[in-house]
C-alpha positions in Angstrom: -30.0 -13.6 -15.7 -27.3 -11.2 -14.9 -24.3 -12.5 -16.9 -20.7 -12.4 -15.8 -22.2 -11.9 -11.9 -21.5 -15.2 -9.3 -22.6 -16.0 -6.0 -20.4 -17.3 -3.5 -21.5 -18.9 -0.1 -18.9 -20.7 2.3 -20.7 -22.6 5.0 -19.6 -24.5 7.3 -20.4 -28.2 8.6 -21.6 -27.6 12.0 -25.2 -27.5 12.1 -25.4 -27.7 8.8 -28.6 -30.3 9.4 -30.2 -27.1 11.3 -29.3 -24.2 8.0 -32.0 -24.2 5.6 -29.8 -22.1 2.9 -27.4 -25.0 3.1 -29.4 -27.4 2.8 -31.2 -25.7 -0.5 -27.8 -25.1 -1.8 -26.5 -28.7 -1.5 -27.0 -29.2 -5.1 -24.0 -26.6 -6.5 -21.6 -27.8 -3.8 -18.3 -27.4 -5.7 -16.6 -30.6 -5.5 -13.1 -31.5 -4.8 -13.1 -29.5 -1.4 -12.8 -25.8 -0.3 -10.2 -23.5 -2.5 -6.8 -22.5 -1.0 -7.6 -19.1 1.8 -5.3 -16.8 1.3 -2.6 -15.9 4.3 -3.6 -12.6 6.0 -0.8 -10.7 4.6 -1.2 -11.8 1.5 -5.0 -11.2 1.9 -4.3 -7.5 3.2 -1.5 -6.7 0.2 -4.3 -7.7 -2.1 -7.0 -5.8 -0.5 -4.4 -2.4 -0.4 -3.9 -2.7 -4.3 -7.8 -2.7 -5.1 -9.2 -0.8 -2.7 -7.2 2.5 -1.9 -9.6 5.6 -0.1 -9.0 9.4 -2.1 -6.9 11.8 -1.2 -8.7 14.3 0.8 -10.0 17.3 -1.0 -11.3 21.0 -0.7 -15.3 21.5 -0.8 -17.8 23.6 0.0 -20.6 22.7 2.8 -23.4 25.1 3.6 -21.3 27.9 1.9 -18.2 27.3 4.2 -14.9 26.0 3.0 -14.4 22.3 4.3 -11.8 19.4 3.5 -13.2 16.1 2.4 -11.9 13.4 3.7 -12.5 9.3 3.0 -14.0 7.7 6.2 -11.5 5.1 5.8 -8.7 8.2 6.6 -10.7 9.4 9.2 -9.1 6.9 12.0 -6.0 6.4 10.3 -4.5 10.0 11.4 -5.4 9.1 15.3 -3.1 6.1 15.3 
């Protein structure tokens, strides 16, 4: 239906019998256990390469000059 797309659902075994979605997805369970999770520093490095906020740029809002900043950059200046 949508070639090249995949859905990944990670479920814990806690309260498994009460989660209807887990039961319905059981037939698609990956054999061989869970894949290795990356360490926090590996994940941070990967995400840092993949997602970069654009640099602030000038613009106009209601005929006034403003500097557009990405939402991801707004909180960084305060730290």
